[in-house]
N, CA and C atoms as an extended XYZ file, in Angstrom:
342
Properties=species:S:1:pos:R:3:atomname:S:1:resname:S:1:resid:I:1 pbc="F F F"
N         0.836       -1.178        0.000 N   UNK     1
C         0.000        0.000        0.000 CA  UNK     1
C         0.883        1.244        0.000 C   UNK     1
N         0.540        2.177       -0.855 N   UNK     2
C         1.268        3.433       -0.889 CA  UNK     2
C         0.327        4.572       -0.549 C   UNK     2
N         0.870        5.523        0.173 N   UNK     3
C         0.097        6.688        0.568 CA  UNK     3
C         0.935        7.921        0.272 C   UNK     3
N         0.340        8.868       -0.443 N   UNK     4
C         1.015       10.124       -0.723 CA  UNK     4
C         0.071       11.258       -0.349 C   UNK     4
N         0.630       12.247        0.341 N   UNK     5
C        -0.107       13.436        0.729 CA  UNK     5
C         0.458       14.595       -0.082 C   UNK     5
N        -0.398       15.250       -0.843 N   UNK     6
C         0.008       16.362       -1.698 CA  UNK     6
C        -0.443       17.668       -1.055 C   UNK     6
N         0.464       18.637       -1.028 N   UNK     7
C         0.076       19.920       -0.461 CA  UNK     7
C         1.243       20.865       -0.325 C   UNK     7
N         1.040       21.816        0.570 N   UNK     8
C         2.016       22.861        0.856 CA  UNK     8
C         2.330       22.771        2.349 C   UNK     8
N         3.602       22.692        2.722 N   UNK     9
C         3.939       22.410        4.115 CA  UNK     9
C         3.431       23.429        5.134 C   UNK     9
N         3.283       24.692        4.760 N   UNK    10
C         2.847       25.680        5.750 CA  UNK    10
C         1.330       25.834        5.840 C   UNK    10
N         0.579       25.032        5.096 N   UNK    11
C        -0.883       25.054        5.151 CA  UNK    11
C        -1.344       24.385        6.447 C   UNK    11
N        -2.193       25.046        7.205 N   UNK    12
C        -2.670       24.502        8.484 CA  UNK    12
C        -3.406       23.171        8.313 C   UNK    12
N        -4.200       23.044        7.269 N   UNK    13
C        -4.940       21.801        7.052 CA  UNK    13
C        -3.983       20.663        6.711 C   UNK    13
N        -2.962       20.951        5.940 N   UNK    14
C        -1.951       19.941        5.618 CA  UNK    14
C        -1.224       19.536        6.903 C   UNK    14
N        -0.906       20.505        7.738 N   UNK    15
C        -0.240       20.201        9.014 CA  UNK    15
C        -1.103       19.282        9.871 C   UNK    15
N        -2.405       19.551        9.926 N   UNK    16
C        -3.306       18.693       10.714 CA  UNK    16
C        -3.354       17.278       10.141 C   UNK    16
N        -3.401       17.161        8.822 N   UNK    17
C        -3.427       15.841        8.190 CA  UNK    17
C        -2.131       15.086        8.471 C   UNK    17
N        -1.000       15.776        8.369 N   UNK    18
C         0.291       15.122        8.636 CA  UNK    18
C         0.381       14.678       10.094 C   UNK    18
N        -0.090       15.515       10.999 N   UNK    19
C        -0.082       15.164       12.418 CA  UNK    19
C        -0.957       13.940       12.660 C   UNK    19
N        -2.130       13.895       12.022 N   UNK    20
C        -3.030       12.749       12.185 CA  UNK    20
C        -2.369       11.479       11.653 C   UNK    20
N        -1.805       11.538       10.447 N   UNK    21
C        -1.152       10.370        9.861 CA  UNK    21
C         0.007        9.900       10.744 C   UNK    21
N         0.823       10.841       11.210 N   UNK    22
C         1.947       10.487       12.086 CA  UNK    22
C         1.443        9.854       13.381 C   UNK    22
N         0.388       10.410       13.946 N   UNK    23
C        -0.179        9.897       15.191 CA  UNK    23
C        -0.741        8.491       15.061 C   UNK    23
N        -1.177        8.146       13.862 N   UNK    24
C        -1.716        6.810       13.613 CA  UNK    24
C        -0.626        5.829       13.175 C   UNK    24
N         0.595        6.338       13.032 N   UNK    25
C         1.696        5.480       12.587 CA  UNK    25
C         1.595        5.074       11.127 C   UNK    25
N         0.955        5.906       10.321 N   UNK    26
C         0.767        5.601        8.896 CA  UNK    26
C         1.922        6.205        8.095 C   UNK    26
N         2.633        5.358        7.401 N   UNK    27
C         3.738        5.821        6.567 CA  UNK    27
C         3.178        6.462        5.296 C   UNK    27
N         3.763        7.570        4.913 N   UNK    28
C         3.318        8.274        3.717 CA  UNK    28
C         4.469        9.077        3.145 C   UNK    28
N         4.323        9.436        1.899 N   UNK    29
C         5.251       10.335        1.237 CA  UNK    29
C         4.562       11.684        1.128 C   UNK    29
N         5.306       12.757        1.394 N   UNK    30
C         4.742       14.091        1.241 CA  UNK    30
C         5.249       14.697       -0.057 C   UNK    30
N         4.318       15.121       -0.899 N   UNK    31
C         4.641       15.774       -2.173 CA  UNK    31
C         4.369       17.264       -1.996 C   UNK    31
N         5.434       18.043       -1.969 N   UNK    32
C         5.356       19.489       -1.755 CA  UNK    32
C         5.158       20.180       -3.107 C   UNK    32
N         3.990       20.776       -3.295 N   UNK    33
C         3.702       21.465       -4.554 CA  UNK    33
C         4.712       22.574       -4.841 C   UNK    33
N         5.174       23.253       -3.807 N   UNK    34
C         6.091       24.378       -4.008 CA  UNK    34
C         7.450       23.902       -4.528 C   UNK    34
N         7.891       22.721       -4.091 N   UNK    35
C         9.196       22.211       -4.513 CA  UNK    35
C         9.098       21.275       -5.714 C   UNK    35
N         8.095       20.423       -5.740 N   UNK    36
C         8.010       19.378       -6.768 CA  UNK    36
C         6.986       19.674       -7.857 C   UNK    36
N         6.202       20.728       -7.699 N   UNK    37
C         5.191       21.057       -8.694 CA  UNK    37
C         3.984       20.138       -8.605 C   UNK    37
N         3.085       20.305       -9.542 N   UNK    38
C         1.845       19.527       -9.576 CA  UNK    38
C         2.088       18.238      -10.341 C   UNK    38
N         1.654       17.131       -9.774 N   UNK    39
C         1.674       15.851      -10.487 CA  UNK    39
C         0.410       15.835      -11.348 C   UNK    39
N         0.569       16.082      -12.640 N   UNK    40
C        -0.603       16.245      -13.513 CA  UNK    40
C        -1.424       14.968      -13.629 C   UNK    40
N        -0.779       13.821      -13.505 N   UNK    41
C        -1.510       12.553      -13.568 CA  UNK    41
C        -2.434       12.414      -12.360 C   UNK    41
N        -1.916       12.725      -11.187 N   UNK    42
C        -2.719       12.640       -9.957 CA  UNK    42
C        -3.825       13.685       -9.988 C   UNK    42
N        -3.508       14.888      -10.449 N   UNK    43
C        -4.531       15.929      -10.544 CA  UNK    43
C        -5.658       15.479      -11.472 C   UNK    43
N        -5.319       14.912      -12.611 N   UNK    44
C        -6.341       14.434      -13.559 CA  UNK    44
C        -7.188       13.333      -12.926 C   UNK    44
N        -6.559       12.405      -12.193 N   UNK    45
C        -7.311       11.339      -11.520 CA  UNK    45
C        -8.249       11.918      -10.462 C   UNK    45
N        -7.763       12.902       -9.714 N   UNK    46
C        -8.598       13.508       -8.681 CA  UNK    46
C        -9.801       14.202       -9.301 C   UNK    46
N        -9.584       14.907      -10.377 N   UNK    47
C       -10.685       15.598      -11.051 CA  UNK    47
C       -11.670       14.585      -11.622 C   UNK    47
N       -11.157       13.504      -12.190 N   UNK    48
C       -12.033       12.466      -12.745 CA  UNK    48
C       -12.884       11.829      -11.646 C   UNK    48
N       -12.281       11.547      -10.500 N   UNK    49
C       -12.989       10.865       -9.417 CA  UNK    49
C       -13.882       11.779       -8.594 C   UNK    49
N       -13.364       12.969       -8.278 N   UNK    50
C       -14.059       13.856       -7.340 CA  UNK    50
C       -14.801       14.995       -8.026 C   UNK    50
N       -14.421       15.290       -9.256 N   UNK    51
C       -14.982       16.440       -9.965 CA  UNK    51
C       -14.130       17.672       -9.721 C   UNK    51
N       -13.948       18.477      -10.745 N   UNK    52
C       -13.105       19.661      -10.616 CA  UNK    52
C       -13.647       20.618       -9.572 C   UNK    52
N       -14.967       20.612       -9.382 N   UNK    53
C       -15.592       21.526       -8.427 CA  UNK    53
C       -15.118       21.249       -6.996 C   UNK    53
N       -14.827       19.995       -6.695 N   UNK    54
C       -14.375       19.636       -5.353 CA  UNK    54
C       -12.859       19.782       -5.198 C   UNK    54
N       -12.135       19.660       -6.295 N   UNK    55
C       -10.674       19.725       -6.241 CA  UNK    55
C       -10.179       21.171       -6.271 C   UNK    55
N       -10.881       22.049       -6.941 N   UNK    56
C       -10.495       23.459       -7.012 CA  UNK    56
C       -10.911       24.163       -5.723 C   UNK    56
N        -9.959       24.816       -5.088 N   UNK    57
C       -10.223       25.545       -3.848 CA  UNK    57
C       -10.609       26.983       -4.188 C   UNK    57
N       -11.889       27.211       -4.346 N   UNK    58
C       -12.380       28.548       -4.708 CA  UNK    58
C       -12.443       29.495       -3.513 C   UNK    58
N       -12.300       28.958       -2.311 N   UNK    59
C       -12.381       29.799       -1.121 CA  UNK    59
C       -11.020       30.376       -0.721 C   UNK    59
N        -9.954       29.862       -1.320 N   UNK    60
C        -8.612       30.296       -0.951 CA  UNK    60
C        -8.221       31.624       -1.575 C   UNK    60
N        -7.196       32.222       -0.985 N   UNK    61
C        -6.694       33.512       -1.446 CA  UNK    61
C        -6.202       33.448       -2.886 C   UNK    61
N        -5.519       32.383       -3.231 N   UNK    62
C        -4.961       32.269       -4.593 CA  UNK    62
C        -6.055       32.398       -5.638 C   UNK    62
N        -7.129       31.651       -5.469 N   UNK    63
C        -8.212       31.697       -6.447 CA  UNK    63
C        -8.897       33.059       -6.428 C   UNK    63
N        -9.167       33.574       -5.251 N   UNK    64
C        -9.901       34.838       -5.144 CA  UNK    64
C        -9.132       36.027       -5.705 C   UNK    64
N        -7.794       35.931       -5.779 N   UNK    65
C        -7.008       37.039       -6.313 CA  UNK    65
C        -6.771       36.930       -7.824 C   UNK    65
N        -7.236       35.839       -8.432 N   UNK    66
C        -7.125       35.732       -9.886 CA  UNK    66
C        -8.051       36.756      -10.542 C   UNK    66
N        -7.705       37.210      -11.737 N   UNK    67
C        -8.599       38.133      -12.446 CA  UNK    67
C        -9.981       37.510      -12.642 C   UNK    67
N       -10.983       38.341      -12.603 N   UNK    68
C       -12.366       37.883      -12.762 CA  UNK    68
C       -12.540       37.072      -14.041 C   UNK    68
N       -11.866       37.474      -15.108 N   UNK    69
C       -11.980       36.758      -16.382 CA  UNK    69
C       -11.506       35.305      -16.249 C   UNK    69
N       -10.503       35.066      -15.415 N   UNK    70
C       -10.008       33.700      -15.208 CA  UNK    70
C       -10.974       32.873      -14.366 C   UNK    70
N       -11.687       33.531      -13.462 N   UNK    71
C       -12.596       32.825      -12.552 CA  UNK    71
C       -13.987       32.610      -13.140 C   UNK    71
N       -14.310       33.311      -14.198 N   UNK    72
C       -15.655       33.234      -14.782 CA  UNK    72
C       -15.773       32.051      -15.736 C   UNK    72
N       -16.982       31.529      -15.853 N   UNK    73
C       -17.293       30.472      -16.820 CA  UNK    73
C       -16.336       29.282      -16.740 C   UNK    73
N       -16.115       28.805      -15.530 N   UNK    74
C       -15.195       27.680      -15.354 CA  UNK    74
C       -15.787       26.380      -15.859 C   UNK    74
N       -14.921       25.548      -16.390 N   UNK    75
C       -15.247       24.176      -16.739 CA  UNK    75
C       -14.030       23.350      -16.339 C   UNK    75
N       -14.046       22.067      -16.607 N   UNK    76
C       -12.958       21.189      -16.176 CA  UNK    76
C       -11.610       21.612      -16.768 C   UNK    76
N       -11.588       21.961      -18.033 N   UNK    77
C       -10.323       22.333      -18.672 CA  UNK    77
C        -9.758       23.627      -18.090 C   UNK    77
N       -10.598       24.622      -17.916 N   UNK    78
C       -10.125       25.905      -17.375 CA  UNK    78
C        -9.712       25.758      -15.915 C   UNK    78
N       -10.476       24.987      -15.148 N   UNK    79
C       -10.132       24.769      -13.748 CA  UNK    79
C        -8.811       24.010      -13.635 C   UNK    79
N        -8.603       23.023      -14.486 N   UNK    80
C        -7.348       22.266      -14.483 CA  UNK    80
C        -6.172       23.176      -14.804 C   UNK    80
N        -6.333       24.040      -15.781 N   UNK    81
C        -5.262       24.974      -16.149 CA  UNK    81
C        -4.919       25.892      -14.977 C   UNK    81
N        -5.937       26.359      -14.260 N   UNK    82
C        -5.690       27.206      -13.083 CA  UNK    82
C        -4.906       26.433      -12.032 C   UNK    82
N        -5.315       25.193      -11.753 N   UNK    83
C        -4.642       24.408      -10.716 CA  UNK    83
C        -3.219       24.040      -11.108 C   UNK    83
N        -2.977       23.819      -12.392 N   UNK    84
C        -1.615       23.519      -12.832 CA  UNK    84
C        -0.727       24.760      -12.727 C   UNK    84
N        -1.278       25.903      -13.048 N   UNK    85
C        -0.504       27.142      -12.989 CA  UNK    85
C        -0.360       27.668      -11.561 C   UNK    85
N        -1.343       27.372      -10.720 N   UNK    86
C        -1.369       27.871       -9.340 CA  UNK    86
C        -1.682       26.722       -8.391 C   UNK    86
N        -0.677       25.938       -7.998 N   UNK    87
C        -0.928       24.778       -7.132 CA  UNK    87
C        -1.659       25.120       -5.832 C   UNK    87
N        -1.536       26.347       -5.372 N   UNK    88
C        -2.241       26.744       -4.154 CA  UNK    88
C        -3.748       26.784       -4.345 C   UNK    88
N        -4.197       26.694       -5.588 N   UNK    89
C        -5.632       26.680       -5.866 CA  UNK    89
C        -6.217       25.267       -5.793 C   UNK    89
N        -5.370       24.276       -5.492 N   UNK    90
C        -5.846       22.902       -5.330 CA  UNK    90
C        -6.263       22.714       -3.875 C   UNK    90
N        -7.425       22.121       -3.673 N   UNK    91
C        -7.910       21.822       -2.322 CA  UNK    91
C        -6.853       21.003       -1.608 C   UNK    91
N        -6.526       21.411       -0.376 N   UNK    92
C        -5.459       20.736        0.355 CA  UNK    92
C        -5.969       20.129        1.644 C   UNK    92
N        -5.287       19.041        2.019 N   UNK    93
C        -4.367       18.265        1.205 CA  UNK    93
C        -5.121       17.355        0.247 C   UNK    93
N        -4.392       16.828       -0.681 N   UNK    94
C        -4.918       15.802       -1.571 CA  UNK    94
C        -4.243       14.504       -1.141 C   UNK    94
N        -5.033       13.556       -0.706 N   UNK    95
C        -4.518       12.280       -0.212 CA  UNK    95
C        -4.769       11.195       -1.250 C   UNK    95
N        -3.717       10.463       -1.589 N   UNK    96
C        -3.855        9.319       -2.476 CA  UNK    96
C        -3.369        8.101       -1.701 C   UNK    96
N        -4.292        7.185       -1.457 N   UNK    97
C        -3.983        5.951       -0.740 CA  UNK    97
C        -4.485        4.796       -1.590 C   UNK    97
N        -3.534        4.095       -2.202 N   UNK    98
C        -3.863        3.031       -3.147 CA  UNK    98
C        -4.826        3.563       -4.215 C   UNK    98
N        -6.061        3.108       -4.212 N   UNK    99
C        -7.017        3.514       -5.238 CA  UNK    99
C        -7.946        4.640       -4.771 C   UNK    99
N        -7.725        5.127       -3.546 N   UNK   100
C        -8.586        6.153       -2.967 CA  UNK   100
C        -7.955        7.526       -3.122 C   UNK   100
N        -8.765        8.510       -3.458 N   UNK   101
C        -8.327        9.902       -3.515 CA  UNK   101
C        -9.298       10.718       -2.668 C   UNK   101
N        -8.736       11.547       -1.793 N   UNK   102
C        -9.545       12.387       -0.912 CA  UNK   102
C        -9.005       13.810       -0.966 C   UNK   102
N        -9.896       14.790       -1.090 N   UNK   103
C        -9.504       16.197       -1.081 CA  UNK   103
C        -9.927       16.802        0.249 C   UNK   103
N        -9.009       17.518        0.889 N   UNK   104
C        -9.288       18.096        2.193 CA  UNK   104
C        -8.949       17.108        3.293 C   UNK   104
N        -9.140       17.537        4.535 N   UNK   105
C        -8.834       16.665        5.661 CA  UNK   105
C        -9.995       16.624        6.638 C   UNK   105
N       -10.344       15.422        7.016 N   UNK   106
C       -11.321       15.164        8.057 CA  UNK   106
C       -10.830       13.935        8.806 C   UNK   106
N       -10.618       14.033       10.115 N   UNK   107
C       -10.152       12.855       10.862 CA  UNK   107
C       -11.102       11.664       10.687 C   UNK   107
N       -12.386       11.926       10.652 N   UNK   108
C       -13.360       10.862       10.500 CA  UNK   108
C       -13.224       10.177        9.131 C   UNK   108
N       -13.066       10.965        8.108 N   UNK   109
C       -12.921       10.413        6.754 CA  UNK   109
C       -11.613        9.643        6.629 C   UNK   109
N       -10.532       10.194        7.148 N   UNK   110
C        -9.247        9.492        7.097 CA  UNK   110
C        -9.338        8.167        7.852 C   UNK   110
N       -10.059        8.140        8.977 N   UNK   111
C       -10.193        6.912        9.757 CA  UNK   111
C       -10.890        5.833        8.933 C   UNK   111
N       -11.845        6.205        8.096 N   UNK   112
C       -12.512        5.205        7.263 CA  UNK   112
C       -11.606        4.727        6.123 C   UNK   112
N       -10.723        5.582        5.666 N   UNK   113
C        -9.802        5.213        4.581 CA  UNK   113
C        -8.756        4.223        5.080 C   UNK   113
N        -8.283        4.457        6.305 N   UNK   114
C        -7.221        3.606        6.850 CA  UNK   114
C        -7.773        2.595        7.817 C   UNK   114
């Protein structure tokens, strides 16, 4: 079983997810968007499974500071382009555990995954 957590190290939600995983003794790899960039294959899988609406973080500062023209009339292709260009616009963390993909962190949801 492989587990990878995608995110940004200084994000509070990512920190909570990492603390939870560490506390449960779950081994995982951390993929830092700032250092390693976006894994486009994983992003495409997440969008396919969860929908771009759930993967795109529209409540975050990164998305809200984009020009209105970029935020208007979104579809999967435009949302994907935004997330590839601005990794901070991806809902964090993105957890990939074997065949499961989860966006965001919830201790209850993680407990059901593991």
